[in-house]
N, C-alpha and C positions, 0 to 999 in steps of 0.2 A: 476532440472524442470519440470522432468516426477512426483516427487514426490509432487511437489508445484501445479502442474494440478490435481492430483488425490486427494491431499487435500480439492482443489479448487470442485472439487466436491460430495466430501462428504456430506451427509448430515448432520450429527454436527455441534455442532456449536463451536467445541473444537477450544481456537485458536492456531497460529501459533506461535514460538518461534526458530528463528534461532541465533543461536551462535558458537563463532569459536574466533580462534586469533585475534590480529590486520592485516589488509593487507591481509586477504585470501579472499575476493569478495564478503562477504556477502551483501553489500549495491548494489554491482552490478550487483549481481544476482537477488536482489528484485526489481533493476530497470527495469530489462529485462524481468523479469517477469510480472509486472506493466504495460509496455510496450506492452507487445504480447497481454494479456489480452484485453487493453484499446482497441486496434485494431479490436480485435476477437468480443467485448462486449461495445459497443460505447455509450451503453444504461444505462451502471451501471454506478454509482455514486464510480471513486476512488479518495478516501482520503488515501493521503500518506505522514506521516511523520518521519523521521529519527531523533531517541530521541538522545541526551547526558546526562554528566554524570551532568549537572546542568538542566536541559529544562527549558526552559522560554516559563509557560505554556500560557499565553497572546498569546504569538507568534501561539502558536499550535489554540488555540480558534479561530485568527483570519485569518489563513489556512483552518483552516474548514468553515468558514461563507465566505470566499471567493469563494471555491468550490462548498457550496451548492449555492449561488447565480447564479453562472458560470450554476452548471448543471441544475437548475429550470428553470431561463430566457433563456435558448437554448430548453428548452420543452415547 
């Protein structure tokens, strides 16, 4: 979590890629990180999508549109 917080506060726009073996807690780590930052920064727009081997792009776009609608409707 400390590394993720450091990455978040970094001024660069470099992407963060988390890799690891199956069932090692990658998704749990990201969920905890997003939950913590959503609590600390409620004004931020948080959109998370966990890809798979065969992503369904229409689902990704739908999810993004829903998150944008909720974010802008609430503000």
